[in-house]
N, C-alpha and C positions, 0 to 999 in steps of 0.2 A: 483867699479868706484861710489860711493855715487851721486846723483846728484847733489847734490851744496855742497856736501864737508864735509858734520856735519856728526852725528853719523850713522844715518841710511839713509839717503839720502832720497829723496822723494818719492821715490818708493821701491816696495816690490815684489817678483816674487808672481803668483796665482798658484797653483794647477788648470789639471795638466802638462800643455801645455805652459807656461812661457805667458802668457799673465800676463800684467801688472795692480796692484792695485795702489793709493796710499795709502801710510802706514799711520796708525793709527796717527792724529793728526800731520800728516805730512807737512800736507798745512800751510796758514799762515792765520790769524784772520783782516781783513780786515783795515789799515788805513784809516785817512780820502781820499775819492775820488779827486783826483788831477785833472779828467777831463778827458778827450776820445780828439781821435784824425781819422781821413779818410786815411793819408796818410801824407807822407813828401817831402820835398826835395832830391834829389840824390848826395851823397859828390863823391869822387873819385872811389867808387867801387860799386857806385849805390844802397849803404845803405839807407831804409829806415830812415830819420829822423825822431823825434818827437815834435820838439821844439812847432809847430801849426798847426794848421788846412789847409791843402793844396788846395789852391782858386781850383789849375786846375783839382781836383779829386771831389770838394764838387761840381764844376760846370756842371762837366762831367756827375755826377748823375744823379744832377738836369734835366740837358737837356736829359739827357736817352741814354749818348753815351754809360756812365758805367751801368754796369748790378746788379741789385743784387737778388741773388736768397734766399730767405727771406723761413727758417723752424723755425716752433714752436719749435721743441723739435729733438735731434739728439741721438741717442743710441751708446755709444763710445765701443772702442772695449775691455776697460775696464770692462764694466757694467754702467759704470756714463751716464747719461744725461745730456746734456747740449740743456741749453735755448735759443729761442729767436737767434738762428743762423743764419748771414747774409756771404752768397759767393759771397764777389764780383770778378767781369768776366769782359774781354773786348772781343768782338767780331771785326774781322777784315777780310774784304771779306764777301763774300754773301755765306750762307750754303745751298747747293742746295737740289732740291725737297725731296733726298734721304737721302739727310746726310753723302754721302760718300766721301764727300769731306772735311772731318772736321779735322784738326788738333788741337792737344788741348797739350797744355803747362801749363803744373803746373809753378809757380815760385819756388824761390830757396831761400837759407837762406839769409836774408837780403835784400830780393830786391821786387818788385812788378810790378804791369802789366807793368806800367812807362817806367823799366828799362829793358825791352823786345821787347820795341818798334823800336829797332832801325837795328835787325833782322826780323824784318815782313815788306811785304810792297807789292804791284805789279810790278812784274819782276825778272829774273832770277839773275839779282844783289844781290837779299834777301835770306837769308834763306831759310824764310817763304815764299814762294813766293803767293800772294793772287788773283794772275792770275785768278786763275782756284781752287784754294782752299781758307775754312774760315779756320783763325785761332782762336781757342780760348781759352784765359790766364786765365785761375783761378788763383785767389793768395790765398797762403795757409793758413788754420789757425794760429792767430800769426805772420802773419808778418804785423800788424798794419793795415792793409788795408780791409780784411776781420775780421769775429770776431777777436779780440787779446783783451791780459790781459790790454793794456794801455788806451781799454776804458772804465776801469773800476778803473785804476789807480792804481793796484794792482794784485798780484796774488792771492787771499786769495779764491777767487771764483771759479778762474782757473780752468778746468778738466782734463788739459794736451793730448789732443789730439795727436795722433800719426800721422804716413803719413800713417800707414795704414787707420787711419780713414779719411785724406783728401784723399786719391785712392776710398774711397767710396762715398765721395762726388765728386770726379769727374763723378761716375759712374752717382749718382743721380744727377748732373748739366746736363749733356747731356740726360738723357732722360728725364726726369720730365719737366726739366727748356726750355730746346731747343728742344726735342722733336725728339732726335735722335735717333734711333731703332735699327738703322743695324751696322755694325762694322766700325768704325774709322779707317780715310785714316792712319794715325799716331798718336804716341803720343810722343810728342819732351821734353826733358827735361834735365837739366844740374844739376851737384851736390845735393844738395837733391830730386831736380827736378826731377831729371835723378832714385832716388831711390823710389820716387812715381810710376815715369812713369812705372818701371818693377815691384811695387805692384799691380798695375791695372792689367797688360799683367798679371800675375799668379793670381790673382781673377776669373777676365773677360778674359779667352782666347777666346772667340770667338767675345770678342767687341772692338779690335783692329788689324790690318791688318800688323802693322808696330812699332817698338820702335827704336827712336832715343834716346842713355844714354851717355849722355860725361861727363867724369868724376864723373861716379856714379858707386857704387857696390850693391849690393842686400841685403849685412847685413853691417853695418859700419865696419869697420877695425879696429883691437887693434889699429893701431898708431893713427888713426884717434881720438878713442876714449882718448886716452892720451890726445891729443891736446884741444879736446871740456872741458875737466875738468881744462885745464890752463886757458880756456876761462873763465868759473863759476867760479874755485877759483879767480882769478883776480877779478871781478866782485864783490865779493863775501866778499874779501877783504877791500874792502871800507866801511869806520863810518857808513857808510847812511844805510847799512845790516841788518836789523834788523831777527839775527836768529834765538832766539823762535819762531816769529812769520814766519821766511822765507817769507820776503817782506822788499823793499825798503823804509825806512821813506822819504829818500827827492832823488834828484837827484845822484846816485852816479857819479862824474863827476871825479873822479881820477880810479876810476874801469872800467870806460869806455876806459880811458886814458891805460891804462894796457893792456885790449884786445886788444886795437887796435895794441897795439904795437905787441904783440904775435903774433896777426893775421897777421902782416905784415912780421915776421921770417918767419911763418911756410904754410903760402898759398903760398909762393915762394919759387923756388927752391937757391940753392948757384950759379947754371948757372946764373938764372936773376941776381943775382946781380956784378958777375962778368961781366957780359957783359954791364954793368949798361944800360938797358933797362928800368929802370924806368927815366932816364931824358926824357923829351920832350920839347916839343917848340910848345906850342897853344897861342891863342889870350890874355889868362889871365898873360903869363910869362913863360907858363910850369911850368916844376919841374929843377929846376938848379943844383939842388944836393941829396946827402943822403938823409939826415935830409930834406929837403923837404919834399922828397916822404914821408918818415914815418912819418912828421908831419900833410901830409894830408893825408895818412891812419889813424893814430890815430882819426884828427879831424872827419873823416866819423864813426869812432865806437861811438865817442860824439853825434853826433846829435839822436842816435837809442835811443828808448825806453827801459829799461835794463829790467823792465818786459818780454816786448816782444822777448828779447836777450833771457833771460831763455828759455821760451818757445818752441823758434825756436831752439837752441841746445838739447833742450830735446828730440824734434822730431828725430832729426838727430843723438842723441847718443844713441838710441830705436831702430832707422830702423833697420828692418830685412824680409825679405817679408813671411818668413817661421816661424813669431812670432802671431800663428794663433790656431782655432779649425782646421783648413781645411788643415794646412799640419805641425804642429806637432814640429818646431823646424827643419826638417829635410831641409834643404837648398837646397839640389838637387832637391827636387820633387818640390819644389814652384821656383825652373827657370825651370824644366823642363815641367812645365803645361804650360809656355807662349806658344802660338802658331805662335806669331808673328813672321815675320821678325825681328829679332833686332840685329841690330848693338851699342856696345859698341864700347865708343870710350873716351879710358882713355888717359892722356897726357902722353908723354917721360917722362916727369922729375916731374911727380908730385910724390910726397912724401906724401901725405893723400890717395889717390886712386891710387896704381899705375899698371901700365900694369901686374903686376906679380898675384896682389889681383883679379883679373878680371878673369884669366886663371884660376888660384885656382879654385875658385867660377864655372867655366864655370866644370871643371876635376869634381867634383861635381856630375853633372848630371847622369854621367856614372856610377858613384860607386854606390855600393848597401848599402843604407844605415842602413839596416835592418825595424824593424817594422813590425806589420802585413800583410803578403799580404792576407789575407781573408778579411779583412778590408775593409769599402764602401769608403775609401778615394783611398785606394790602388786600388780596382779595378778602379774606374774612372780616376787616372793616367795611368792606361794602356792600356785602352780604349784609351785613347790620346795620348797613345808611349811617356809617358813623358822621358823617359830616351834617345828618340834623342834629338840631343845638336844641329843638322844641320841647324837650324833656327837662330842660333847664329853666328856672326861673330865680329873679334876683329877688330878695325883701329884703331891704335895709331897717336894719333895729333905731329908731329914732332914738337914739339913747345920747349922754354925756358920757357916758362911763368911757368910750373907748372900748379895747381890748376884752374889758372884763364884763362891758354889755351882757356876753356870750354866757356869763356864769352868775348870772344875778342873785349871790345868795345871802349877801350885805344887805347892811340896812339900808334904807332908801333905794333901794332898786325894785320898791314894787311894781311902777310900772311896768320895767323891764319885762323883769318874771312874766308879767300877765301878756305883756305881747308877747314874748316865745310859747307860751302854753298855750294862746290863741292861734300864731300861724303853725304851729307846729299841728294843733289838732286840726286846723284846714287841709294842711299836704297830706296827713293819716285819711281824710273823708273823701280823697280825689283818687280817682287810679287814672293810669295813661291811657291815652284811647288808641 
């Protein structure tokens, strides 16, 4: 599944453990820069728009409400180095002296910290209650707020960081920037944010006590990869796509519209459309028909920066918490290394991340996947009782919203939001024995 659908794709596997390298000559030479942005307005999906610098984000940074963790250099899993990396984050509530009340939330595909605010606040009505907790929302690289290709106007110098790289940055953020040295109270994530949460738990098992992973797996499913490729091919079919340099020479409006239509058809299940859950009645007139809904979804994609979309699709497509030298592509070992109490929350109707997908991954923890039992990695896993799966529970979201159920901020998702809030609060009341 080549990354952009050309002959070699952007990546080729590196020996011996599946780390990803850029194919020789596979990235692009940069066209004239078109300027950058700090973030954008949210559409019906909460997708970050790229039309202009978001005044609210710029003002928040200036006032110190929105924080930036700056790194002069950051070495990626691929071995390449990113220079002048900015990780933008937002803190809700007050971090206590021990740092034991911190909940860390990485963003998901197409969203920024702004899109997470609806579930954060003081009081039990919020999923992430800041009465006694401090919630840190970290913008993943490539989302248009933290360091992203749109800030240079092309992909020519982009190094394609993975979710693994973002998990490393999550740890560095809490340790170096926030001075939190103990274990986090919870890492909470939806979709690719859930995958980043699981990656964090696998890499740093002593640094988190709970994980809430909504609509996410430890490794991108085959069905999801086909879906992601359809989005990439739709974007790169636009006349603005320069295949030889692998960049967009102008804004690919037709490609973004096509990708938006694909998103509407695959992110939501047939049951959602059969029940006409897309209909709504808000102050702006709401969604009165199927055509209105699909057009709203398309317009959300039209507002995105296409280079950022490709960067984020890459992270999703290549996600695998075992694709590193620590776990050597042994997914059961990687999942088994997680010591946090971990509640996995797939949606009953999600076609991209099914309950069966989640359960199949968990079954792999108890399987003997081979390998050298005398290796240092195997000894470490044995000491940590890596084959114990008692830390995991599967809680299926009883929703007709498919993959969107994990992000219930739209009209007619009141039940989904309440269910998730109650389930997360139950997780926070528990401690692993």
